[in-house]
OpenMM code with the backbone's topology and positions (N, CA, C; nanometers):
from openmm import Vec3, app, unit

residues = "MET ASN LEU THR VAL LYS ILE ALA LEU GLY GLY VAL VAL ALA SER ILE GLY PHE GLY PRO VAL SER SER PHE ALA GLN ASP ALA SER CYS THR CYS MET THR PRO TYR HIS ALA ALA ALA ASN SER ILE GLY SER ILE GLY HIS ALA ASN GLY ASP VAL MET VAL SER GLN ALA ALA GLY TYR GLY PRO ALA LYS ALA GLY ASN ALA LEU ASP PHE GLY SER ARG ILE VAL VAL GLY ALA LYS GLY SER ALA SER VAL ASN VAL GLY GLY CYS ASN LEU ASP VAL PRO ALA ASN SER SER LEU ASP ILE SER ARG VAL GLU ASN ASN ILE CYS LEU LYS VAL VAL GLY SER GLU GLN THR ALA ALA ALA VAL SER SER GLU HIS THR GLY GLN ILE PRO PRO GLY GLY ASN ARG SER ASN THR PRO LEU PHE ILE PHE GLY GLY MET ALA GLY ALA ALA GLY ILE LEU ALA ALA THR GLN ASP ASP GLY ASP GLY ARG GLY GLY VAL SER PRO".split()
positions = [
    Vec3(2.7877, 4.8197, -5.5765),
    Vec3(2.6990, 4.8970, -5.5645),
    Vec3(2.6799, 5.0746, -5.5839),
    Vec3(2.6814, 5.1281, -5.6468),
    Vec3(2.7901, 5.2373, -5.6890),
    Vec3(2.7920, 5.3707, -5.5760),
    Vec3(2.8474, 5.4570, -5.5730),
    Vec3(2.8281, 5.5982, -5.4871),
    Vec3(2.7536, 5.6189, -5.4824),
    Vec3(2.6303, 5.6748, -5.6341),
    Vec3(2.5127, 5.7476, -5.5773),
    Vec3(2.4022, 5.6768, -5.4711),
    Vec3(2.4189, 5.5851, -5.5363),
    Vec3(2.2745, 5.4672, -5.4883),
    Vec3(2.2944, 5.4465, -5.3348),
    Vec3(2.4387, 5.4924, -5.2470),
    Vec3(2.4900, 5.4355, -5.1422),
    Vec3(2.4659, 5.6498, -5.0590),
    Vec3(2.5052, 5.6561, -5.1257),
    Vec3(2.4564, 5.8165, -5.1399),
    Vec3(2.3162, 5.8679, -5.0522),
    Vec3(2.2637, 5.8470, -5.1856),
    Vec3(2.0795, 5.8461, -5.1558),
    Vec3(2.0605, 5.7610, -5.0364),
    Vec3(2.0769, 5.6406, -5.0371),
    Vec3(2.0580, 5.5526, -4.9304),
    Vec3(2.0699, 5.6157, -4.7860),
    Vec3(2.2381, 5.5894, -4.7934),
    Vec3(2.2512, 5.7883, -4.6413),
    Vec3(2.1954, 5.8707, -4.6209),
    Vec3(2.1324, 5.9355, -4.7006),
    Vec3(2.0639, 6.0431, -4.7006),
    Vec3(1.9100, 5.9993, -4.6685),
    Vec3(1.8720, 5.9047, -4.7408),
    Vec3(1.7314, 5.8298, -4.6706),
    Vec3(1.7119, 5.8445, -4.4974),
    Vec3(1.8413, 5.7685, -4.4598),
    Vec3(1.8154, 5.6802, -4.3630),
    Vec3(1.9342, 5.8597, -4.2923),
    Vec3(1.9944, 5.9236, -4.2799),
    Vec3(2.0185, 6.0572, -4.2071),
    Vec3(1.8353, 6.1174, -4.2031),
    Vec3(1.8106, 6.1532, -4.3074),
    Vec3(1.6657, 6.2556, -4.2970),
    Vec3(1.5965, 6.1569, -4.2241),
    Vec3(1.5676, 6.0309, -4.2063),
    Vec3(1.4765, 6.0015, -4.0870),
    Vec3(1.5196, 5.9581, -3.9582),
    Vec3(1.6566, 5.9747, -3.9920),
    Vec3(1.7116, 5.9378, -3.7894),
    Vec3(1.6970, 6.0969, -3.7532),
    Vec3(1.8020, 6.1841, -3.8320),
    Vec3(1.7747, 6.3201, -3.7959),
    Vec3(1.6636, 6.4497, -3.8049),
    Vec3(1.5212, 6.4036, -3.8430),
    Vec3(1.4315, 6.4954, -3.9309),
    Vec3(1.4150, 6.5404, -3.8371),
    Vec3(1.3140, 6.6515, -3.8332),
    Vec3(1.2603, 6.7632, -3.6963),
    Vec3(1.2024, 6.6841, -3.6295),
    Vec3(1.2264, 6.7430, -3.5482),
    Vec3(1.1518, 6.6526, -3.4144),
    Vec3(0.9941, 6.6881, -3.3965),
    Vec3(0.9601, 6.8302, -3.4324),
    Vec3(0.8269, 6.8357, -3.4646),
    Vec3(0.7434, 6.6910, -3.4691),
    Vec3(0.8031, 6.6688, -3.6186),
    Vec3(0.7176, 6.5833, -3.6751),
    Vec3(0.6912, 6.4303, -3.5799),
    Vec3(0.7555, 6.4626, -3.4690),
    Vec3(0.7179, 6.3184, -3.4183),
    Vec3(0.6528, 6.3384, -3.2400),
    Vec3(0.6266, 6.5167, -3.2407),
    Vec3(0.5893, 6.5704, -3.1391),
    Vec3(0.3853, 6.5594, -3.1889),
    Vec3(0.3679, 6.5204, -3.0493),
    Vec3(0.2011, 6.5200, -3.0394),
    Vec3(0.1855, 6.6629, -3.1073),
    Vec3(0.0740, 6.6754, -3.1458),
    Vec3(0.0081, 6.7923, -3.1921),
    Vec3(-0.0441, 6.8816, -3.0928),
    Vec3(-0.0175, 6.9851, -3.0355),
    Vec3(-0.0536, 7.0881, -2.9053),
    Vec3(-0.1163, 7.2067, -3.0139),
    Vec3(-0.2610, 7.2049, -2.9429),
    Vec3(-0.3996, 7.2798, -2.9923),
    Vec3(-0.3574, 7.3709, -2.9246),
    Vec3(-0.3655, 7.4934, -2.9968),
    Vec3(-0.3349, 7.6621, -2.9860),
    Vec3(-0.5393, 7.6840, -2.9018),
    Vec3(-0.5291, 7.7238, -2.8057),
    Vec3(-0.6416, 7.8461, -2.7607),
    Vec3(-0.6684, 7.9393, -2.8931),
    Vec3(-0.6057, 8.0023, -2.8484),
    Vec3(-0.5888, 8.1147, -2.9616),
    Vec3(-0.4403, 8.1741, -3.0474),
    Vec3(-0.4623, 8.1481, -3.1734),
    Vec3(-0.3195, 8.2206, -3.2567),
    Vec3(-0.3424, 8.2980, -3.3418),
    Vec3(-0.2171, 8.3885, -3.3001),
    Vec3(-0.1748, 8.5202, -3.3994),
    Vec3(-0.0177, 8.4983, -3.4806),
    Vec3(-0.0245, 8.6257, -3.5843),
    Vec3(0.1019, 8.5887, -3.6312),
    Vec3(0.1832, 8.6878, -3.4838),
    Vec3(0.3452, 8.6058, -3.5180),
    Vec3(0.4163, 8.7128, -3.4716),
    Vec3(0.5065, 8.7889, -3.5284),
    Vec3(0.4872, 8.9483, -3.4742),
    Vec3(0.6228, 9.0423, -3.5795),
    Vec3(0.6633, 9.1074, -3.4643),
    Vec3(0.8624, 9.0914, -3.5240),
    Vec3(0.9374, 9.0612, -3.3721),
    Vec3(0.9001, 9.1912, -3.3765),
    Vec3(0.8937, 9.1526, -3.2013),
    Vec3(0.8671, 9.2892, -3.0988),
    Vec3(0.9637, 9.3259, -3.0862),
    Vec3(1.0605, 9.4443, -3.0111),
    Vec3(1.1164, 9.4938, -3.0192),
    Vec3(1.1367, 9.4724, -2.8527),
    Vec3(1.0310, 9.4157, -2.7395),
    Vec3(1.0020, 9.4192, -2.5810),
    Vec3(0.9129, 9.2954, -2.6202),
    Vec3(0.8132, 9.2928, -2.5157),
    Vec3(0.7167, 9.2286, -2.4588),
    Vec3(0.6046, 9.1478, -2.6139),
    Vec3(0.5844, 9.0943, -2.6267),
    Vec3(0.4253, 9.0149, -2.7235),
    Vec3(0.3099, 9.0269, -2.6342),
    Vec3(0.2804, 9.1446, -2.5759),
    Vec3(0.1881, 9.1375, -2.5080),
    Vec3(0.1804, 9.1130, -2.3497),
    Vec3(0.0652, 9.1463, -2.2504),
    Vec3(0.0606, 9.1928, -2.1140),
    Vec3(-0.0496, 9.1300, -2.0725),
    Vec3(-0.0467, 9.1145, -1.8737),
    Vec3(-0.1951, 9.0698, -1.8592),
    Vec3(-0.3020, 9.2092, -1.8369),
    Vec3(-0.4044, 9.1835, -1.9256),
    Vec3(-0.5444, 9.2820, -1.9060),
    Vec3(-0.5592, 9.3054, -1.7807),
    Vec3(-0.6307, 9.1712, -1.7000),
    Vec3(-0.6285, 9.2103, -1.5790),
    Vec3(-0.5974, 9.0672, -1.4763),
    Vec3(-0.5676, 9.0860, -1.3676),
    Vec3(-0.5649, 8.9494, -1.2693),
    Vec3(-0.5921, 8.9978, -1.1457),
    Vec3(-0.7408, 8.9607, -1.1020),
    Vec3(-0.8061, 8.9011, -0.9644),
    Vec3(-0.8214, 8.7770, -0.9244),
    Vec3(-0.7381, 8.8407, -0.7531),
    Vec3(-0.7382, 8.7261, -0.7059),
    Vec3(-0.6074, 8.5953, -0.6670),
    Vec3(-0.6022, 8.4876, -0.6676),
    Vec3(-0.4640, 8.4526, -0.6942),
    Vec3(-0.4415, 8.4035, -0.8077),
    Vec3(-0.3507, 8.5057, -0.8681),
    Vec3(-0.3690, 8.4678, -1.0118),
    Vec3(-0.1401, 8.4860, -0.9800),
    Vec3(-0.1016, 8.3817, -1.0297),
    Vec3(0.0978, 8.3733, -1.1046),
    Vec3(0.1128, 8.3906, -1.1986),
    Vec3(0.1770, 8.5142, -1.1998),
    Vec3(0.2511, 8.4820, -1.3288),
    Vec3(0.4394, 8.4467, -1.3647),
    Vec3(0.4985, 8.2798, -1.4926),
    Vec3(0.6582, 8.3689, -1.4281),
    Vec3(0.7180, 8.3965, -1.4712),
    Vec3(0.8069, 8.4698, -1.4135),
    Vec3(0.9312, 8.5176, -1.4472),
    Vec3(1.0706, 8.4953, -1.4224),
    Vec3(1.1319, 8.5615, -1.4194),
    Vec3(1.2819, 8.5196, -1.5060),
    Vec3(1.3205, 8.4696, -1.3332),
    Vec3(1.2924, 8.4785, -1.2182),
    Vec3(1.3450, 8.3664, -1.0771),
    Vec3(1.1958, 8.3309, -1.0170),
    Vec3(1.1428, 8.2406, -1.0984),
    Vec3(1.0115, 8.1623, -1.1013),
    Vec3(0.9183, 8.2828, -1.0504),
    Vec3(0.7969, 8.2331, -0.9995),
    Vec3(0.6201, 8.2536, -1.0565),
    Vec3(0.6346, 8.4185, -0.9261),
    Vec3(0.5973, 8.4586, -0.9648),
    Vec3(0.5013, 8.6054, -0.8519),
    Vec3(0.3695, 8.6424, -0.9325),
    Vec3(0.3155, 8.7423, -0.8571),
    Vec3(0.1534, 8.7551, -0.8338),
    Vec3(0.1420, 8.8683, -0.9802),
    Vec3(0.0987, 8.8065, -1.0066),
    Vec3(0.0629, 8.8816, -1.1422),
    Vec3(-0.0619, 9.0005, -1.1838),
    Vec3(-0.0114, 9.1328, -1.2412),
    Vec3(-0.0675, 9.2182, -1.2027),
    Vec3(-0.1145, 9.2795, -1.3744),
    Vec3(-0.1706, 9.3993, -1.3452),
    Vec3(-0.2254, 9.4136, -1.5243),
    Vec3(-0.1215, 9.4860, -1.5769),
    Vec3(-0.0566, 9.4270, -1.6705),
    Vec3(0.0029, 9.5124, -1.7638),
    Vec3(0.1218, 9.5060, -1.6920),
    Vec3(0.1564, 9.3424, -1.6635),
    Vec3(0.3369, 9.2451, -1.6379),
    Vec3(0.2784, 9.2143, -1.8045),
    Vec3(0.4313, 9.2187, -1.8562),
    Vec3(0.5011, 9.2235, -1.9627),
    Vec3(0.4709, 9.0615, -1.9788),
    Vec3(0.4108, 9.0375, -2.1016),
    Vec3(0.3959, 8.8768, -2.1160),
    Vec3(0.5011, 8.8377, -2.2876),
    Vec3(0.6017, 8.6977, -2.2848),
    Vec3(0.7057, 8.7171, -2.4005),
    Vec3(0.6546, 8.5232, -2.3495),
    Vec3(0.7183, 8.4665, -2.5146),
    Vec3(0.7608, 8.3868, -2.5111),
    Vec3(0.8251, 8.2420, -2.3500),
    Vec3(0.7500, 8.2179, -2.3361),
    Vec3(0.7580, 8.0868, -2.2432),
    Vec3(0.7073, 8.1091, -2.1511),
    Vec3(0.6158, 8.2139, -2.1324),
    Vec3(0.5781, 8.2727, -1.9618),
    Vec3(0.3744, 8.1199, -1.9465),
    Vec3(0.4147, 8.2093, -1.8663),
    Vec3(0.2794, 8.0871, -1.8069),
    Vec3(0.1873, 8.2122, -1.6943),
    Vec3(0.0333, 8.1950, -1.6859),
    Vec3(0.0564, 8.2529, -1.5502),
    Vec3(-0.1178, 8.1474, -1.5268),
    Vec3(-0.0640, 8.1787, -1.3866),
    Vec3(-0.1644, 7.9875, -1.3264),
    Vec3(-0.2576, 8.1229, -1.2352),
    Vec3(-0.3647, 8.0566, -1.2471),
    Vec3(-0.5283, 8.1145, -1.1615),
    Vec3(-0.5377, 8.0134, -1.0375),
    Vec3(-0.5724, 8.0466, -0.8996),
    Vec3(-0.6015, 7.9162, -0.8357),
    Vec3(-0.7336, 7.9648, -0.8364),
    Vec3(-0.8042, 7.8678, -0.7780),
    Vec3(-0.9620, 7.8588, -0.6982),
    Vec3(-1.0547, 7.9693, -0.7173),
    Vec3(-1.0038, 8.1468, -0.6426),
    Vec3(-1.0147, 8.2087, -0.6262),
    Vec3(-0.9969, 8.3226, -0.6686),
    Vec3(-0.9674, 8.2423, -0.8485),
    Vec3(-0.8571, 8.4094, -0.9813),
    Vec3(-0.9566, 8.3656, -1.0781),
    Vec3(-0.9463, 8.4655, -1.1269),
    Vec3(-0.9437, 8.5237, -1.2744),
    Vec3(-0.8578, 8.5946, -1.3403),
    Vec3(-0.8141, 8.6294, -1.4830),
    Vec3(-0.7411, 8.6197, -1.5066),
    Vec3(-0.7573, 8.7013, -1.6820),
    Vec3(-0.7289, 8.7554, -1.7109),
    Vec3(-0.7262, 8.7996, -1.9084),
    Vec3(-0.5488, 8.8681, -1.9222),
    Vec3(-0.5517, 8.8257, -2.0559),
    Vec3(-0.4709, 8.8228, -2.1966),
    Vec3(-0.5068, 8.9215, -2.3131),
    Vec3(-0.3667, 9.0190, -2.3274),
    Vec3(-0.3804, 9.0582, -2.4653),
    Vec3(-0.2045, 9.0559, -2.5212),
    Vec3(-0.2242, 8.9695, -2.6399),
    Vec3(-0.1320, 8.8777, -2.7449),
    Vec3(-0.1743, 8.8949, -2.8686),
    Vec3(-0.1441, 9.0114, -2.9108),
    Vec3(-0.1472, 9.0257, -3.0872),
    Vec3(-0.3223, 9.0252, -3.1235),
    Vec3(-0.3407, 8.9381, -3.1769),
    Vec3(-0.4479, 8.9632, -3.2110),
    Vec3(-0.5895, 8.8912, -3.1157),
    Vec3(-0.4866, 8.8178, -2.9598),
    Vec3(-0.6115, 8.7428, -2.8888),
    Vec3(-0.5746, 8.8294, -2.7653),
    Vec3(-0.7439, 8.8586, -2.7454),
    Vec3(-0.7893, 8.8835, -2.5953),
    Vec3(-0.8453, 8.7454, -2.5559),
    Vec3(-0.7849, 8.7205, -2.4226),
    Vec3(-0.8744, 8.5831, -2.3801),
    Vec3(-0.8660, 8.5936, -2.2078),
    Vec3(-0.9846, 8.5533, -2.1233),
    Vec3(-0.9485, 8.5230, -2.0095),
    Vec3(-0.9112, 8.3842, -2.0221),
    Vec3(-0.9058, 8.3779, -1.8490),
    Vec3(-0.8225, 8.2883, -1.7843),
    Vec3(-0.9167, 8.2647, -1.7004),
    Vec3(-0.9500, 8.1727, -1.6503),
    Vec3(-1.0727, 8.1204, -1.5561),
    Vec3(-1.0088, 8.0457, -1.4445),
    Vec3(-1.1097, 8.0346, -1.3225),
    Vec3(-0.9748, 7.9659, -1.2013),
    Vec3(-1.0152, 7.8649, -1.2535),
    Vec3(-0.8730, 7.8226, -1.1481),
    Vec3(-0.8107, 7.6529, -1.2049),
    Vec3(-0.7451, 7.6809, -1.2840),
    Vec3(-0.7212, 7.7499, -1.3750),
    Vec3(-0.6627, 7.6749, -1.5263),
    Vec3(-0.5439, 7.7984, -1.5606),
    Vec3(-0.4711, 7.7433, -1.6328),
    Vec3(-0.2873, 7.8441, -1.6373),
    Vec3(-0.2991, 7.8069, -1.8025),
    Vec3(-0.2088, 7.9407, -1.8125),
    Vec3(-0.2067, 7.9465, -1.9866),
    Vec3(-0.0303, 7.9682, -2.0158),
    Vec3(-0.0256, 7.9188, -2.1015),
    Vec3(0.1387, 7.8950, -2.1748),
    Vec3(0.1113, 7.9505, -2.2657),
    Vec3(0.2296, 8.0219, -2.3029),
    Vec3(0.2347, 8.0872, -2.4242),
    Vec3(0.4264, 8.0773, -2.5238),
    Vec3(0.3526, 8.0269, -2.6367),
    Vec3(0.4770, 7.9743, -2.6990),
    Vec3(0.4178, 8.0009, -2.8381),
    Vec3(0.5543, 7.9855, -2.9424),
    Vec3(0.5561, 8.0305, -3.0311),
    Vec3(0.6042, 7.8907, -3.1430),
    Vec3(0.4875, 7.8771, -3.2614),
    Vec3(0.5056, 7.7631, -3.3303),
    Vec3(0.5246, 7.8253, -3.4850),
    Vec3(0.5991, 7.8118, -3.5145),
    Vec3(0.6718, 7.8452, -3.6777),
    Vec3(0.6593, 8.0050, -3.6488),
    Vec3(0.6392, 8.0626, -3.8100),
    Vec3(0.5508, 8.1863, -3.7050),
    Vec3(0.4605, 8.3063, -3.6308),
    Vec3(0.4542, 8.2086, -3.5598),
    Vec3(0.3154, 8.2281, -3.5048),
    Vec3(0.2890, 8.2411, -3.3808),
    Vec3(0.2315, 8.2975, -3.2275),
    Vec3(0.2088, 8.3365, -3.1215),
    Vec3(0.1331, 8.2147, -3.0965),
    Vec3(0.0753, 8.1136, -2.9727),
    Vec3(0.0552, 8.0276, -2.9647),
    Vec3(0.0045, 8.0494, -2.8682),
    Vec3(-0.1399, 8.0036, -2.7743),
    Vec3(-0.2054, 8.0671, -2.6384),
    Vec3(-0.3343, 7.9459, -2.6465),
    Vec3(-0.2331, 7.8612, -2.5166),
    Vec3(-0.3219, 7.7836, -2.4369),
    Vec3(-0.3943, 7.7821, -2.3491),
    Vec3(-0.4798, 7.7765, -2.3350),
    Vec3(-0.5349, 7.7422, -2.1520),
    Vec3(-0.4825, 7.6168, -2.2333),
    Vec3(-0.5110, 7.5756, -2.0712),
    Vec3(-0.5664, 7.3985, -1.9683),
    Vec3(-0.6355, 7.4131, -1.8885),
    Vec3(-0.7218, 7.3691, -1.8762),
    Vec3(-0.8560, 7.3802, -1.7626),
    Vec3(-0.8156, 7.3262, -1.6054),
    Vec3(-0.9017, 7.3042, -1.5410),
    Vec3(-0.8645, 7.2973, -1.4100),
    Vec3(-0.8434, 7.1269, -1.4067),
    Vec3(-0.9023, 7.0543, -1.5128),
    Vec3(-0.8897, 6.9106, -1.5233),
    Vec3(-0.7308, 6.8614, -1.5724),
    Vec3(-0.6577, 6.9334, -1.6407),
    Vec3(-0.5389, 6.9644, -1.6821),
    Vec3(-0.4752, 7.0289, -1.6525),
    Vec3(-0.4702, 7.1162, -1.5595),
    Vec3(-0.3999, 7.1896, -1.4913),
    Vec3(-0.2634, 7.1005, -1.4040),
    Vec3(-0.3443, 6.9258, -1.3055),
    Vec3(-0.2852, 6.9069, -1.2503),
    Vec3(-0.1669, 6.7490, -1.3827),
    Vec3(-0.2466, 6.8086, -1.5013),
    Vec3(-0.1157, 6.7245, -1.6097),
    Vec3(-0.0550, 6.7877, -1.6536),
    Vec3(-0.0298, 6.9942, -1.5800),
    Vec3(0.0250, 7.0563, -1.6906),
    Vec3(0.2282, 6.9583, -1.6561),
    Vec3(0.1494, 6.9758, -1.4361),
    Vec3(0.2998, 6.9521, -1.4177),
    Vec3(0.3563, 6.8298, -1.3762),
    Vec3(0.2776, 6.7017, -1.5215),
    Vec3(0.3864, 6.6052, -1.4628),
    Vec3(0.4434, 6.5296, -1.5286),
    Vec3(0.5170, 6.3957, -1.5393),
    Vec3(0.6042, 6.3231, -1.5925),
    Vec3(0.5947, 6.3450, -1.6978),
    Vec3(0.4964, 6.3828, -1.8007),
    Vec3(0.4949, 6.3957, -1.9581),
    Vec3(0.5662, 6.6046, -2.0077),
    Vec3(0.5729, 6.6517, -1.9063),
    Vec3(0.6369, 6.7641, -1.9093),
    Vec3(0.7477, 6.8012, -1.8640),
    Vec3(0.8170, 6.7002, -1.7501),
    Vec3(0.9476, 6.6984, -1.6760),
    Vec3(0.9943, 6.6433, -1.7587),
    Vec3(1.0008, 6.5407, -1.8270),
    Vec3(1.0511, 6.5200, -1.8492),
    Vec3(1.1275, 6.4070, -1.7921),
    Vec3(1.0480, 6.3398, -1.6867),
    Vec3(1.0514, 6.2084, -1.6428),
    Vec3(1.0450, 6.1069, -1.6737),
    Vec3(1.0382, 5.9557, -1.6711),
    Vec3(1.0050, 5.8830, -1.7203),
    Vec3(0.8944, 5.8123, -1.6608),
    Vec3(0.7895, 5.8070, -1.6793),
    Vec3(0.6631, 5.7837, -1.5942),
    Vec3(0.6382, 5.6241, -1.5985),
    Vec3(0.5876, 5.5667, -1.4629),
    Vec3(0.6197, 5.4354, -1.3976),
    Vec3(0.4931, 5.3277, -1.5060),
    Vec3(0.5381, 5.2563, -1.5814),
    Vec3(0.4580, 5.1997, -1.6788),
    Vec3(0.3909, 5.2824, -1.7664),
    Vec3(0.2652, 5.2322, -1.7565),
    Vec3(0.1757, 5.3106, -1.9152),
    Vec3(0.2809, 5.2518, -2.0960),
    Vec3(0.1357, 5.3948, -2.1326),
    Vec3(0.2037, 5.3287, -2.3023),
    Vec3(0.3543, 5.3929, -2.3186),
    Vec3(0.3522, 5.3537, -2.3881),
    Vec3(0.5394, 5.3854, -2.4676),
    Vec3(0.5680, 5.3793, -2.5523),
    Vec3(0.5956, 5.5310, -2.6445),
    Vec3(0.6348, 5.4880, -2.7567),
    Vec3(0.7573, 5.4476, -2.8259),
    Vec3(0.7478, 5.3324, -2.8800),
    Vec3(0.8014, 5.2338, -2.9794),
    Vec3(0.8923, 5.3036, -3.1080),
    Vec3(0.8526, 5.3966, -3.1416),
    Vec3(0.8485, 5.5378, -3.2454),
    Vec3(1.0699, 5.5310, -3.2099),
    Vec3(1.1495, 5.6059, -3.1025),
    Vec3(1.2663, 5.5683, -3.1256),
    Vec3(1.3251, 5.4377, -3.1331),
    Vec3(1.3100, 5.3221, -3.0920),
    Vec3(1.2891, 5.1880, -3.1440),
    Vec3(1.3338, 5.1741, -3.2867),
    Vec3(1.1945, 5.1794, -3.3416),
    Vec3(1.2029, 5.1439, -3.4779),
    Vec3(1.3011, 5.2518, -3.5713),
    Vec3(1.3392, 5.3793, -3.5175),
    Vec3(1.4352, 5.4664, -3.5689),
    Vec3(1.5443, 5.3446, -3.5795),
    Vec3(1.5967, 5.3748, -3.4330),
    Vec3(1.6756, 5.3281, -3.4406),
    Vec3(1.7320, 5.2155, -3.4886),
    Vec3(1.6712, 5.0848, -3.5122),
    Vec3(1.6253, 4.9531, -3.6108),
    Vec3(1.6468, 5.0073, -3.7524),
    Vec3(1.5968, 5.0848, -3.7767),
    Vec3(1.6326, 5.1291, -3.9416),
    Vec3(1.7564, 5.1977, -3.9745),
    Vec3(1.8097, 5.2652, -3.8593),
    Vec3(1.9560, 5.2795, -3.9226),
    Vec3(2.0222, 5.1733, -3.8932),
    Vec3(1.9942, 5.1444, -3.8278),
    Vec3(2.1280, 4.9677, -3.7942),
    Vec3(2.0959, 4.9041, -3.9132),
    Vec3(2.0045, 4.8793, -3.9562),
    Vec3(1.9688, 4.7743, -4.0475),
    Vec3(2.0074, 4.8791, -4.1838),
    Vec3(1.9933, 4.9831, -4.1816),
    Vec3(2.0537, 5.0953, -4.3218),
    Vec3(2.2223, 5.0588, -4.3139),
    Vec3(2.2570, 5.0278, -4.2079),
    Vec3(2.4478, 5.1013, -4.2092),
    Vec3(2.4777, 4.9085, -4.2273),
    Vec3(2.3889, 4.8015, -4.1858),
    Vec3(2.4167, 4.6788, -4.2342),
    Vec3(2.4113, 4.6807, -4.3360),
    Vec3(2.3274, 4.7068, -4.4257),
    Vec3(2.3013, 4.7023, -4.5692),
    Vec3(2.4266, 4.8045, -4.6528),
    Vec3(2.4403, 4.8954, -4.6166),
    Vec3(2.5435, 4.9411, -4.6742),
    Vec3(2.7149, 4.8652, -4.6405),
    Vec3(2.7014, 4.8118, -4.5037),
    Vec3(2.8497, 4.8035, -4.4892),
    Vec3(2.8968, 4.6964, -4.5992),
    Vec3(2.7724, 4.5574, -4.5680),
    Vec3(2.7435, 4.3973, -4.6525),
    Vec3(2.7494, 4.4699, -4.8123),
    Vec3(2.7370, 4.5506, -4.8065),
    Vec3(2.7561, 4.5616, -5.0187),
    Vec3(2.7941, 4.6875, -5.0554),
    Vec3(2.9718, 4.6758, -4.9747),
    Vec3(3.0800, 4.7971, -4.9604),
    Vec3(3.1339, 4.7226, -5.0588),
    Vec3(3.2215, 4.7588, -5.1831),
    Vec3(3.2658, 4.7658, -5.2782),
    Vec3(3.4621, 4.7733, -5.1555),
    Vec3(3.5329, 4.6351, -5.1628),
    Vec3(3.6117, 4.6963, -5.1261),
    Vec3(3.7609, 4.7302, -5.2234),
    Vec3(3.6414, 4.7256, -5.3252),
    Vec3(3.8313, 4.8039, -5.4507),
    Vec3(3.9326, 4.6933, -5.4814),
    Vec3(3.8746, 4.5172, -5.4697),
    Vec3(4.0309, 4.4599, -5.4972),
    Vec3(3.9519, 4.3670, -5.6476),
    Vec3(3.7552, 4.4818, -5.6539),
    Vec3(3.7383, 4.3926, -5.8376),
    Vec3(3.6962, 4.2685, -5.8256),
    Vec3(3.6633, 4.2165, -5.7376),
    Vec3(3.5529, 4.0947, -5.7220),
    Vec3(3.4862, 4.1366, -5.6419),
    Vec3(3.4355, 4.2486, -5.6364),
    Vec3(3.2509, 4.2590, -5.5904),
    Vec3(3.2424, 4.3496, -5.4673),
    Vec3(3.1596, 4.3002, -5.3967),
    Vec3(3.1980, 4.3809, -5.2633),
    Vec3(3.2275, 4.3248, -5.1483),
    Vec3(3.2828, 4.1309, -5.1383),
    Vec3(3.2433, 4.0931, -5.0550),
    Vec3(3.4178, 4.0397, -5.0416),
    Vec3(3.5177, 4.0524, -4.9156),
    Vec3(3.6659, 3.9868, -4.9868),
    Vec3(3.6674, 3.8271, -4.8647),
    Vec3(3.7635, 3.8126, -4.9741),
    Vec3(3.7455, 3.6336, -4.8736),
    Vec3(3.8287, 3.6109, -4.7602),
] * unit.nanometer
topology = app.Topology()
chain = topology.addChain("A")
for resn in residues:
    res = topology.addResidue(resn, chain)
    for name in ("N", "CA", "C"):
        topology.addAtom(name, app.Element.getBySymbol(name[0]), res)
């Protein structure tokens, strides 16, 4: 097997194994998406916060107030007796009672995602904390990727020319 084929095969294996994680990630649909223009400070703010409303801060969660600055990674959690609104780029969203809002960056856009009351509890589930859930559905994608890489490595090793002029297998 010549060197060019080996390099090409190695490149394919590496691109599959070390490809972008986003290609294996679940699609995170945004409630509102707006272009990101590199801001000197925050990307938005809280319009109003009434009742039981908390916002993530550097030291954890604190009470939300109108005018609080928001940035990537900010989360607003609204309790049963609360409501809030946010202004981020071209997005002006209301966050109703028993829901939360997450702000993230998707490529060169700002993604705002409101998670309703039935999904708020799931926002702190094992899926989001990185813990392995007991039982349930499991993805075999990592197993298939590793198996493919191991198989390709075995093929490369078996076809490796040892340079003695007698082909790829030594006596």
